[in-house]
MARZASE-499909 format. One record per residue (C-alpha): residue in three letters; y, z, x; residue number from 0. Coordinates in Angstrom, 2 decimals, decimal comma. Last residue first. Layout:
N
(ketor 'ALA'; (Y; Z; X); NUM)
...
//
This chain:
407
(ketor 'UNK'; (61,50; 143,16; 93,68); 406)
(ketor 'UNK'; (63,17; 140,19; 92,13); 405)
(ketor 'UNK'; (65,08; 137,57; 94,10); 404)
(ketor 'UNK'; (67,17; 135,09; 92,11); 403)
(ketor 'UNK'; (69,31; 137,66; 90,36); 402)
(ketor 'UNK'; (71,88; 135,90; 88,21); 401)
(ketor 'UNK'; (69,98; 136,60; 84,97); 400)
(ketor 'UNK'; (70,19; 140,35; 85,67); 399)
(ketor 'UNK'; (73,99; 140,05; 85,65); 398)
(ketor 'UNK'; (74,29; 140,33; 81,86); 397)
(ketor 'UNK'; (72,56; 143,73; 81,83); 396)
(ketor 'UNK'; (74,59; 144,75; 84,88); 395)
(ketor 'UNK'; (77,85; 143,84; 83,14); 394)
(ketor 'UNK'; (76,93; 145,88; 80,06); 393)
(ketor 'UNK'; (75,94; 148,86; 82,19); 392)
(ketor 'UNK'; (79,13; 148,66; 84,24); 391)
(ketor 'UNK'; (81,20; 148,69; 81,04); 390)
(ketor 'UNK'; (79,38; 151,85; 79,93); 389)
(ketor 'UNK'; (80,13; 153,45; 83,31); 388)
(ketor 'UNK'; (83,80; 152,51; 82,99); 387)
(ketor 'UNK'; (84,05; 154,15; 79,55); 386)
(ketor 'UNK'; (82,28; 157,32; 80,69); 385)
(ketor 'UNK'; (84,48; 157,49; 83,79); 384)
(ketor 'UNK'; (87,58; 157,52; 81,53); 383)
(ketor 'UNK'; (86,11; 160,26; 79,34); 382)
(ketor 'UNK'; (85,11; 162,79; 82,01); 381)
(ketor 'UNK'; (87,68; 163,45; 84,75); 380)
(ketor 'UNK'; (90,66; 161,52; 83,37); 379)
(ketor 'UNK'; (90,29; 162,91; 79,85); 378)
(ketor 'UNK'; (89,58; 166,43; 81,11); 377)
(ketor 'UNK'; (92,70; 166,33; 83,30); 376)
(ketor 'UNK'; (94,84; 165,06; 80,43); 375)
(ketor 'UNK'; (93,63; 167,92; 78,25); 374)
(ketor 'UNK'; (94,37; 170,39; 81,05); 373)
(ketor 'UNK'; (98,05; 169,38; 81,13); 372)
(ketor 'UNK'; (99,45; 172,79; 82,03); 371)
(ketor 'UNK'; (97,24; 175,69; 83,15); 370)
(ketor 'UNK'; (99,39; 176,27; 86,23); 369)
(ketor 'UNK'; (96,85; 175,96; 89,07); 368)
(ketor 'UNK'; (97,42; 172,27; 89,66); 367)
(ketor 'UNK'; (100,26; 170,89; 87,51); 366)
(ketor 'UNK'; (99,30; 168,42; 84,75); 365)
(ketor 'UNK'; (102,27; 167,23; 82,75); 364)
(ketor 'UNK'; (101,25; 163,72; 81,79); 363)
(ketor 'UNK'; (103,32; 162,27; 84,64); 362)
(ketor 'UNK'; (101,46; 164,42; 87,16); 361)
(ketor 'UNK'; (98,16; 163,28; 85,72); 360)
(ketor 'UNK'; (99,24; 159,65; 86,06); 359)
(ketor 'UNK'; (100,44; 160,27; 89,65); 358)
(ketor 'UNK'; (96,97; 161,70; 90,48); 357)
(ketor 'UNK'; (94,94; 159,07; 88,62); 356)
(ketor 'UNK'; (96,66; 156,00; 90,08); 355)
(ketor 'UNK'; (96,55; 156,45; 93,85); 354)
(ketor 'UNK'; (93,46; 158,64; 93,89); 353)
(ketor 'UNK'; (91,24; 156,50; 91,65); 352)
(ketor 'UNK'; (92,81; 153,27; 92,88); 351)
(ketor 'UNK'; (92,02; 154,14; 96,48); 350)
(ketor 'UNK'; (88,48; 155,19; 95,64); 349)
(ketor 'UNK'; (87,78; 151,91; 93,83); 348)
(ketor 'UNK'; (89,38; 149,94; 96,65); 347)
(ketor 'UNK'; (87,10; 151,81; 99,01); 346)
(ketor 'UNK'; (83,95; 150,57; 97,27); 345)
(ketor 'UNK'; (85,36; 147,03; 96,95); 344)
(ketor 'UNK'; (86,15; 146,81; 100,66); 343)
(ketor 'UNK'; (82,75; 148,32; 101,39); 342)
(ketor 'UNK'; (81,03; 145,41; 99,65); 341)
(ketor 'UNK'; (83,31; 142,83; 101,29); 340)
(ketor 'UNK'; (82,41; 144,18; 104,74); 339)
(ketor 'UNK'; (78,81; 144,57; 103,62); 338)
(ketor 'UNK'; (78,64; 140,85; 102,87); 337)
(ketor 'UNK'; (80,33; 139,94; 106,15); 336)
(ketor 'UNK'; (77,86; 142,07; 108,11); 335)
(ketor 'UNK'; (74,85; 140,67; 106,26); 334)
(ketor 'UNK'; (75,69; 137,13; 107,32); 333)
(ketor 'UNK'; (72,56; 134,97; 106,98); 332)
(ketor 'UNK'; (73,29; 134,20; 103,33); 331)
(ketor 'UNK'; (69,83; 135,37; 102,27); 330)
(ketor 'UNK'; (70,28; 138,37; 104,52); 329)
(ketor 'UNK'; (73,43; 139,31; 102,65); 328)
(ketor 'UNK'; (71,77; 138,88; 99,26); 327)
(ketor 'UNK'; (68,93; 141,18; 100,25); 326)
(ketor 'UNK'; (71,34; 143,74; 101,70); 325)
(ketor 'UNK'; (73,39; 143,63; 98,48); 324)
(ketor 'UNK'; (70,24; 144,45; 96,49); 323)
(ketor 'UNK'; (69,58; 147,42; 98,79); 322)
(ketor 'UNK'; (73,20; 148,56; 98,40); 321)
(ketor 'UNK'; (72,88; 148,39; 94,60); 320)
(ketor 'UNK'; (69,63; 150,44; 94,53); 319)
(ketor 'UNK'; (69,90; 153,41; 96,88); 318)
(ketor 'UNK'; (73,29; 155,01; 96,29); 317)
(ketor 'UNK'; (73,78; 154,43; 92,57); 316)
(ketor 'UNK'; (70,12; 155,35; 91,96); 315)
(ketor 'UNK'; (70,52; 158,71; 93,67); 314)
(ketor 'UNK'; (73,77; 159,34; 91,80); 313)
(ketor 'UNK'; (71,91; 159,35; 88,48); 312)
(ketor 'UNK'; (70,01; 162,47; 89,56); 311)
(ketor 'UNK'; (73,33; 164,01; 90,60); 310)
(ketor 'UNK'; (74,80; 163,26; 87,15); 309)
(ketor 'UNK'; (71,96; 165,20; 85,55); 308)
(ketor 'UNK'; (72,09; 168,08; 88,04); 307)
(ketor 'UNK'; (75,88; 168,35; 87,86); 306)
(ketor 'UNK'; (75,65; 168,33; 84,04); 305)
(ketor 'UNK'; (73,18; 171,22; 84,20); 304)
(ketor 'UNK'; (75,61; 173,09; 86,50); 303)
(ketor 'UNK'; (78,37; 172,34; 83,98); 302)
(ketor 'UNK'; (76,34; 173,96; 81,19); 301)
(ketor 'UNK'; (75,66; 176,92; 83,50); 300)
(ketor 'UNK'; (79,25; 177,55; 84,54); 299)
(ketor 'UNK'; (81,10; 177,17; 81,24); 298)
(ketor 'UNK'; (83,69; 179,84; 82,10); 297)
(ketor 'UNK'; (86,75; 178,01; 80,78); 296)
(ketor 'UNK'; (86,04; 174,80; 78,92); 295)
(ketor 'UNK'; (83,42; 172,09; 78,45); 294)
(ketor 'UNK'; (83,19; 169,30; 75,88); 293)
(ketor 'UNK'; (84,25; 166,44; 78,16); 292)
(ketor 'UNK'; (81,52; 167,39; 80,61); 291)
(ketor 'UNK'; (78,82; 166,59; 78,04); 290)
(ketor 'UNK'; (80,03; 163,03; 77,56); 289)
(ketor 'UNK'; (80,12; 162,58; 81,34); 288)
(ketor 'UNK'; (76,49; 163,71; 81,60); 287)
(ketor 'UNK'; (75,30; 161,40; 78,81); 286)
(ketor 'UNK'; (77,02; 158,47; 80,50); 285)
(ketor 'UNK'; (75,34; 159,38; 83,81); 284)
(ketor 'UNK'; (71,88; 159,30; 82,24); 283)
(ketor 'UNK'; (72,61; 155,87; 80,76); 282)
(ketor 'UNK'; (73,78; 154,62; 84,16); 281)
(ketor 'UNK'; (70,58; 155,89; 85,78); 280)
(ketor 'UNK'; (68,45; 153,99; 83,27); 279)
(ketor 'UNK'; (70,44; 150,84; 84,00); 278)
(ketor 'UNK'; (69,79; 151,27; 87,73); 277)
(ketor 'UNK'; (66,04; 151,54; 87,15); 276)
(ketor 'UNK'; (65,99; 148,45; 84,93); 275)
(ketor 'UNK'; (67,97; 146,41; 87,48); 274)
(ketor 'UNK'; (65,86; 147,60; 90,42); 273)
(ketor 'UNK'; (62,59; 146,44; 88,94); 272)
(ketor 'UNK'; (60,06; 148,26; 86,76); 271)
(ketor 'UNK'; (57,44; 149,44; 89,25); 270)
(ketor 'UNK'; (59,17; 149,13; 92,61); 269)
(ketor 'UNK'; (62,50; 150,23; 91,14); 268)
(ketor 'UNK'; (60,81; 153,24; 89,54); 267)
(ketor 'UNK'; (59,25; 154,18; 92,88); 266)
(ketor 'UNK'; (62,54; 153,86; 94,79); 265)
(ketor 'UNK'; (64,33; 155,75; 91,99); 264)
(ketor 'UNK'; (61,85; 158,63; 92,24); 263)
(ketor 'UNK'; (62,05; 158,77; 96,04); 262)
(ketor 'UNK'; (65,87; 159,06; 95,76); 261)
(ketor 'UNK'; (65,92; 161,78; 93,09); 260)
(ketor 'UNK'; (65,77; 164,73; 95,48); 259)
(ketor 'UNK'; (68,83; 163,48; 97,35); 258)
(ketor 'UNK'; (70,86; 163,11; 94,16); 257)
(ketor 'UNK'; (69,79; 166,53; 92,86); 256)
(ketor 'UNK'; (70,78; 168,04; 96,21); 255)
(ketor 'UNK'; (74,13; 166,25; 95,88); 254)
(ketor 'UNK'; (75,00; 167,75; 92,51); 253)
(ketor 'UNK'; (73,66; 171,22; 93,34); 252)
(ketor 'UNK'; (75,72; 171,24; 96,55); 251)
(ketor 'UNK'; (78,85; 170,25; 94,66); 250)
(ketor 'UNK'; (78,22; 173,12; 92,25); 249)
(ketor 'UNK'; (77,62; 175,52; 95,14); 248)
(ketor 'UNK'; (80,97; 174,55; 96,72); 247)
(ketor 'UNK'; (82,99; 174,61; 93,48); 246)
(ketor 'UNK'; (81,70; 178,04; 92,40); 245)
(ketor 'UNK'; (84,68; 179,93; 93,84); 244)
(ketor 'UNK'; (87,05; 177,72; 91,81); 243)
(ketor 'UNK'; (85,41; 178,56; 88,48); 242)
(ketor 'UNK'; (88,28; 178,46; 85,97); 241)
(ketor 'UNK'; (86,41; 175,67; 84,10); 240)
(ketor 'UNK'; (89,50; 173,60; 83,35); 239)
(ketor 'UNK'; (91,65; 174,64; 86,32); 238)
(ketor 'UNK'; (89,37; 175,22; 89,30); 237)
(ketor 'UNK'; (86,38; 173,07; 88,32); 236)
(ketor 'UNK'; (88,53; 170,20; 87,07); 235)
(ketor 'UNK'; (90,87; 170,22; 90,10); 234)
(ketor 'UNK'; (87,91; 170,33; 92,49); 233)
(ketor 'UNK'; (86,22; 167,39; 90,75); 232)
(ketor 'UNK'; (89,30; 165,17; 90,39); 231)
(ketor 'UNK'; (88,78; 162,68; 93,21); 230)
(ketor 'UNK'; (85,00; 162,54; 92,78); 229)
(ketor 'UNK'; (85,43; 162,42; 89,00); 228)
(ketor 'UNK'; (87,54; 159,25; 89,29); 227)
(ketor 'UNK'; (85,55; 157,61; 92,07); 226)
(ketor 'UNK'; (82,21; 157,48; 90,23); 225)
(ketor 'UNK'; (83,39; 155,56; 87,16); 224)
(ketor 'UNK'; (85,60; 153,46; 89,44); 223)
(ketor 'UNK'; (82,49; 152,54; 91,43); 222)
(ketor 'UNK'; (80,46; 151,56; 88,36); 221)
(ketor 'UNK'; (83,18; 149,19; 87,19); 220)
(ketor 'UNK'; (83,68; 147,71; 90,65); 219)
(ketor 'UNK'; (79,94; 147,55; 91,46); 218)
(ketor 'UNK'; (79,18; 145,61; 88,29); 217)
(ketor 'UNK'; (81,90; 143,13; 89,19); 216)
(ketor 'UNK'; (80,54; 142,97; 92,75); 215)
(ketor 'UNK'; (77,13; 142,01; 91,39); 214)
(ketor 'UNK'; (78,78; 139,01; 89,76); 213)
(ketor 'UNK'; (80,09; 137,84; 93,12); 212)
(ketor 'UNK'; (76,78; 138,47; 94,86); 211)
(ketor 'UNK'; (74,79; 136,48; 92,28); 210)
(ketor 'UNK'; (77,35; 133,68; 92,28); 209)
(ketor 'UNK'; (77,41; 133,30; 96,07); 208)
(ketor 'UNK'; (80,82; 131,73; 96,65); 207)
(ketor 'UNK'; (82,15; 135,22; 97,38); 206)
(ketor 'UNK'; (80,28; 135,44; 100,68); 205)
(ketor 'UNK'; (80,88; 131,81; 101,66); 204)
(ketor 'UNK'; (84,60; 132,31; 101,13); 203)
(ketor 'UNK'; (84,42; 135,32; 103,43); 202)
(ketor 'UNK'; (82,90; 133,22; 106,21); 201)
(ketor 'UNK'; (85,42; 130,42; 105,67); 200)
(ketor 'UNK'; (88,23; 133,03; 105,93); 199)
(ketor 'UNK'; (86,96; 134,71; 109,09); 198)
(ketor 'UNK'; (86,16; 131,70; 111,24); 197)
(ketor 'UNK'; (82,71; 130,23; 111,72); 196)
(ketor 'UNK'; (81,75; 129,94; 115,39); 195)
(ketor 'UNK'; (78,31; 131,30; 114,76); 194)
(ketor 'UNK'; (75,53; 132,49; 117,05); 193)
(ketor 'UNK'; (72,68; 133,85; 114,96); 192)
(ketor 'UNK'; (72,28; 137,55; 115,58); 191)
(ketor 'UNK'; (68,92; 138,66; 116,93); 190)
(ketor 'UNK'; (66,48; 140,21; 114,44); 189)
(ketor 'UNK'; (66,25; 143,95; 114,69); 188)
(ketor 'UNK'; (68,27; 145,84; 117,33); 187)
(ketor 'UNK'; (65,72; 148,58; 117,86); 186)
(ketor 'UNK'; (65,70; 152,06; 116,35); 185)
(ketor 'UNK'; (64,36; 155,14; 118,15); 184)
(ketor 'UNK'; (66,82; 155,90; 120,96); 183)
(ketor 'UNK'; (69,94; 154,76; 119,11); 182)
(ketor 'UNK'; (69,10; 156,76; 115,99); 181)
(ketor 'UNK'; (68,28; 159,98; 117,82); 180)
(ketor 'UNK'; (71,28; 159,90; 120,15); 179)
(ketor 'UNK'; (73,58; 159,02; 117,26); 178)
(ketor 'UNK'; (72,32; 161,93; 115,16); 177)
(ketor 'UNK'; (72,71; 164,52; 117,93); 176)
(ketor 'UNK'; (76,15; 163,34; 119,07); 175)
(ketor 'UNK'; (77,55; 162,95; 115,55); 174)
(ketor 'UNK'; (76,40; 166,43; 114,52); 173)
(ketor 'UNK'; (78,02; 167,87; 117,66); 172)
(ketor 'UNK'; (81,37; 166,21; 116,74); 171)
(ketor 'UNK'; (81,24; 167,05; 112,97); 170)
(ketor 'UNK'; (81,09; 170,86; 113,16); 169)
(ketor 'UNK'; (84,69; 171,23; 114,34); 168)
(ketor 'UNK'; (86,09; 169,73; 111,11); 167)
(ketor 'UNK'; (84,42; 172,36; 108,93); 166)
(ketor 'UNK'; (86,76; 175,02; 110,29); 165)
(ketor 'UNK'; (89,68; 173,45; 108,41); 164)
(ketor 'UNK'; (87,57; 173,14; 105,24); 163)
(ketor 'UNK'; (86,60; 176,80; 105,48); 162)
(ketor 'UNK'; (90,23; 177,90; 105,56); 161)
(ketor 'UNK'; (90,91; 175,80; 102,45); 160)
(ketor 'UNK'; (87,91; 177,20; 100,57); 159)
(ketor 'UNK'; (88,82; 180,82; 101,18); 158)
(ketor 'UNK'; (86,91; 183,65; 102,88); 157)
(ketor 'UNK'; (85,69; 181,49; 105,70); 156)
(ketor 'UNK'; (82,65; 179,64; 107,07); 155)
(ketor 'UNK'; (80,38; 180,20; 104,08); 154)
(ketor 'UNK'; (82,83; 178,82; 101,49); 153)
(ketor 'UNK'; (83,44; 175,77; 103,66); 152)
(ketor 'UNK'; (79,70; 175,26; 104,41); 151)
(ketor 'UNK'; (78,30; 174,35; 100,99); 150)
(ketor 'UNK'; (79,98; 171,03; 100,22); 149)
(ketor 'UNK'; (79,89; 169,66; 103,77); 148)
(ketor 'UNK'; (76,24; 170,64; 104,11); 147)
(ketor 'UNK'; (75,42; 169,02; 100,76); 146)
(ketor 'UNK'; (77,30; 165,89; 101,84); 145)
(ketor 'UNK'; (75,28; 165,67; 105,03); 144)
(ketor 'UNK'; (72,07; 166,03; 103,04); 143)
(ketor 'UNK'; (73,35; 163,27; 100,76); 142)
(ketor 'UNK'; (73,86; 161,02; 103,75); 141)
(ketor 'UNK'; (70,35; 161,79; 104,93); 140)
(ketor 'UNK'; (69,13; 160,46; 101,60); 139)
(ketor 'UNK'; (71,58; 157,55; 101,70); 138)
(ketor 'UNK'; (70,27; 156,30; 105,03); 137)
(ketor 'UNK'; (66,65; 156,95; 104,08); 136)
(ketor 'UNK'; (67,11; 155,22; 100,69); 135)
(ketor 'UNK'; (68,75; 152,23; 102,38); 134)
(ketor 'UNK'; (65,92; 151,99; 104,90); 133)
(ketor 'UNK'; (63,30; 152,24; 102,15); 132)
(ketor 'UNK'; (65,09; 149,59; 100,01); 131)
(ketor 'UNK'; (65,38; 147,35; 103,07); 130)
(ketor 'UNK'; (61,64; 147,79; 103,66); 129)
(ketor 'UNK'; (60,81; 146,69; 100,10); 128)
(ketor 'UNK'; (63,19; 143,71; 100,24); 127)
(ketor 'UNK'; (61,72; 142,29; 103,44); 126)
(ketor 'UNK'; (62,12; 142,38; 107,24); 125)
(ketor 'UNK'; (64,44; 145,37; 107,43); 124)
(ketor 'UNK'; (65,85; 145,83; 110,95); 123)
(ketor 'UNK'; (68,63; 143,31; 110,44); 122)
(ketor 'UNK'; (69,62; 144,74; 107,03); 121)
(ketor 'UNK'; (69,72; 148,19; 108,61); 120)
(ketor 'UNK'; (72,02; 146,91; 111,37); 119)
(ketor 'UNK'; (74,29; 145,48; 108,67); 118)
(ketor 'UNK'; (74,63; 148,95; 107,15); 117)
(ketor 'UNK'; (75,39; 150,51; 110,53); 116)
(ketor 'UNK'; (77,92; 147,79; 111,41); 115)
(ketor 'UNK'; (79,81; 148,36; 108,16); 114)
(ketor 'UNK'; (79,64; 152,15; 108,46); 113)
(ketor 'UNK'; (80,71; 152,41; 112,10); 112)
(ketor 'UNK'; (83,70; 150,09; 111,67); 111)
(ketor 'UNK'; (84,77; 151,83; 108,47); 110)
(ketor 'UNK'; (84,47; 155,36; 109,84); 109)
(ketor 'UNK'; (86,30; 154,54; 113,07); 108)
(ketor 'UNK'; (89,22; 152,84; 111,34); 107)
(ketor 'UNK'; (89,24; 155,34; 108,47); 106)
(ketor 'UNK'; (89,56; 158,31; 110,78); 105)
(ketor 'UNK'; (92,41; 156,77; 112,76); 104)
(ketor 'UNK'; (94,30; 155,72; 109,59); 103)
(ketor 'UNK'; (93,66; 159,08; 107,92); 102)
(ketor 'UNK'; (95,07; 160,88; 110,95); 101)
(ketor 'UNK'; (98,24; 158,77; 110,87); 100)
(ketor 'UNK'; (98,84; 159,03; 107,09); 99)
(ketor 'UNK'; (98,13; 162,75; 106,89); 98)
(ketor 'UNK'; (100,31; 163,49; 109,92); 97)
(ketor 'UNK'; (103,18; 161,43; 108,48); 96)
(ketor 'UNK'; (103,01; 163,37; 105,18); 95)
(ketor 'UNK'; (102,40; 166,83; 106,59); 94)
(ketor 'UNK'; (105,60; 166,78; 108,63); 93)
(ketor 'UNK'; (105,70; 170,60; 108,74); 92)
(ketor 'UNK'; (103,14; 173,03; 110,11); 91)
(ketor 'UNK'; (100,49; 171,13; 112,00); 90)
(ketor 'UNK'; (97,56; 169,49; 110,18); 89)
(ketor 'UNK'; (94,01; 170,57; 111,12); 88)
(ketor 'UNK'; (91,75; 168,76; 108,65); 87)
(ketor 'UNK'; (92,96; 165,28; 109,55); 86)
(ketor 'UNK'; (93,03; 165,95; 113,29); 85)
(ketor 'UNK'; (89,32; 166,80; 113,42); 84)
(ketor 'UNK'; (88,53; 163,72; 111,34); 83)
(ketor 'UNK'; (90,64; 161,43; 113,51); 82)
(ketor 'UNK'; (88,87; 162,52; 116,68); 81)
(ketor 'UNK'; (85,39; 162,03; 115,20); 80)
(ketor 'UNK'; (86,13; 158,58; 113,76); 79)
(ketor 'UNK'; (88,04; 157,47; 116,83); 78)
(ketor 'UNK'; (84,91; 158,21; 118,93); 77)
(ketor 'UNK'; (82,23; 156,96; 116,48); 76)
(ketor 'UNK'; (83,53; 153,38; 116,42); 75)
(ketor 'UNK'; (82,33; 152,52; 119,93); 74)
(ketor 'UNK'; (78,75; 153,49; 119,15); 73)
(ketor 'UNK'; (78,60; 151,60; 115,85); 72)
(ketor 'UNK'; (80,01; 148,44; 117,45); 71)
(ketor 'UNK'; (77,51; 148,69; 120,29); 70)
(ketor 'UNK'; (74,58; 148,98; 117,89); 69)
(ketor 'UNK'; (75,77; 146,06; 115,74); 68)
(ketor 'UNK'; (76,12; 143,85; 118,83); 67)
(ketor 'UNK'; (78,91; 141,37; 118,24); 66)
(ketor 'UNK'; (79,38; 138,33; 116,00); 65)
(ketor 'UNK'; (78,11; 139,42; 112,57); 64)
(ketor 'UNK'; (79,83; 142,80; 113,00); 63)
(ketor 'UNK'; (83,15; 140,99; 113,44); 62)
(ketor 'UNK'; (82,89; 139,40; 109,99); 61)
(ketor 'UNK'; (82,11; 142,82; 108,54); 60)
(ketor 'UNK'; (85,06; 144,36; 110,38); 59)
(ketor 'UNK'; (87,33; 141,61; 109,01); 58)
(ketor 'UNK'; (86,08; 142,25; 105,47); 57)
(ketor 'UNK'; (86,58; 146,00; 106,02); 56)
(ketor 'UNK'; (90,19; 145,76; 107,22); 55)
(ketor 'UNK'; (91,71; 145,73; 103,73); 54)
(ketor 'UNK'; (89,76; 148,77; 102,55); 53)
(ketor 'UNK'; (91,36; 150,98; 105,18); 52)
(ketor 'UNK'; (94,84; 149,66; 104,46); 51)
(ketor 'UNK'; (94,25; 150,20; 100,74); 50)
(ketor 'UNK'; (92,94; 153,68; 101,52); 49)
(ketor 'UNK'; (95,99; 154,61; 103,56); 48)
(ketor 'UNK'; (98,41; 153,29; 100,93); 47)
(ketor 'UNK'; (96,62; 154,92; 98,01); 46)
(ketor 'UNK'; (96,27; 158,23; 99,82); 45)
(ketor 'UNK'; (99,97; 158,20; 100,67); 44)
(ketor 'UNK'; (100,88; 157,25; 97,08); 43)
(ketor 'UNK'; (98,70; 160,01; 95,63); 42)
(ketor 'UNK'; (100,13; 162,64; 97,95); 41)
(ketor 'UNK'; (103,68; 161,63; 97,08); 40)
(ketor 'UNK'; (102,92; 161,80; 93,33); 39)
(ketor 'UNK'; (100,93; 165,02; 93,63); 38)
(ketor 'UNK'; (103,71; 166,84; 95,47); 37)
(ketor 'UNK'; (102,77; 168,15; 98,91); 36)
(ketor 'UNK'; (102,64; 171,93; 99,36); 35)
(ketor 'UNK'; (101,03; 171,66; 102,80); 34)
(ketor 'UNK'; (98,16; 174,08; 102,19); 33)
(ketor 'UNK'; (97,92; 173,47; 98,43); 32)
(ketor 'UNK'; (98,49; 169,76; 97,88); 31)
(ketor 'UNK'; (97,08; 168,93; 101,33); 30)
(ketor 'UNK'; (93,76; 170,63; 100,56); 29)
(ketor 'UNK'; (93,68; 169,34; 96,97); 28)
(ketor 'UNK'; (93,83; 165,70; 98,03); 27)
(ketor 'UNK'; (91,79; 166,23; 101,25); 26)
(ketor 'UNK'; (88,77; 167,89; 99,64); 25)
(ketor 'UNK'; (87,14; 165,01; 97,74); 24)
(ketor 'UNK'; (87,58; 161,74; 99,66); 23)
(ketor 'UNK'; (87,96; 162,85; 103,26); 22)
(ketor 'UNK'; (86,13; 166,17; 102,80); 21)
(ketor 'UNK'; (83,07; 164,34; 101,36); 20)
(ketor 'UNK'; (83,16; 161,45; 103,85); 19)
(ketor 'UNK'; (82,82; 163,67; 106,91); 18)
(ketor 'UNK'; (79,31; 164,86; 106,12); 17)
(ketor 'UNK'; (78,57; 161,34; 104,86); 16)
(ketor 'UNK'; (79,00; 159,88; 108,35); 15)
(ketor 'UNK'; (77,31; 162,92; 109,91); 14)
(ketor 'UNK'; (74,16; 162,43; 107,78); 13)
(ketor 'UNK'; (73,98; 158,62; 107,74); 12)
(ketor 'UNK'; (73,03; 158,70; 111,41); 11)
(ketor 'UNK'; (69,68; 160,14; 110,34); 10)
(ketor 'UNK'; (68,69; 157,06; 108,31); 9)
(ketor 'UNK'; (67,60; 155,00; 111,31); 8)
(ketor 'UNK'; (65,50; 157,86; 112,64); 7)
(ketor 'UNK'; (63,95; 158,27; 109,19); 6)
(ketor 'UNK'; (62,89; 154,61; 109,11); 5)
(ketor 'UNK'; (61,66; 154,95; 112,70); 4)
(ketor 'UNK'; (59,51; 157,96; 111,77); 3)
(ketor 'UNK'; (58,20; 156,17; 108,68); 2)
(ketor 'UNK'; (56,88; 153,41; 110,89); 1)
(ketor 'UNK'; (58,13; 149,82; 110,83); 0)
//
């Protein structure tokens, strides 16, 4: 498989990730400020929508093993694009129902496209090394999409919230260009094996794999460590650091560092193994979280350095675990079902981060923009992720004995 085809496969990851950043990072603060929603109500709506979204992923993965992956991706892009535009353009009044309905439409399209897209990459990859390259290409373009989504709002309008609304109209043309390129250059891969296996037996076979099940435990702890600061990033930058106008460039620095680090992690994984490389990234992330807990008002450059360090660690989190999951999925002969469960866990982490952290902060006295409860915000943004990242490292060290395929 040529480098051009690997890159063509990865290109579709750009618009998918371009939309993911506003969905998971900007929406909480956007609706809190523009619609005046209380944090508790906002957190519960996000929790409910994300739990619903996560709950359909195993079914979508099972479905992706029984229909054309390419066709499923293509069909899913329409509701994804429509829902995203609606999500960032709420009408005056009735913000709660609008948020729930537009999130449901966006999540349905996003989830179906993502699961089938990941399984398509597992089909196209013929060995572990190629699957790692395909995953790195997909996540590398995804990071470029995230950088665009992080930088554009402040360039499109005078305020961040106005820029986020305008950002929604950029996604449709990006989707068209990327989808046309990917579909024209990438084949279907190995043909699907016909299977009459029902949903529940298929999912039981996924979780019966000891190596996959234990990998999920690592992924849960590591995912919560990433989801908490992702949900609280804008709040932390605006209220603890008092640097709201720098939030876009800081996000861009973080994701550029992640994209730049992908080739490094691929090489380190090839030389020392994916477990060792991932552990090194976790250690780097722990150091970054520890540093963030010491920051206060005006600490722009120290936080920029922390964004670079944590961004470098992000590259490993994106490329390595998904590549290992692709190997395990192909070994089972049902990559779609494995990625359905995998994405279910990823979204459950995000749902819990928003649904629990925001009401908890509200209960501890944190009010966005008021200066109250900043200690609680720092604890939830930096110290809690540090603890979960350390737990993930311990679980990964123990899990290495479960890995039957080394690369």
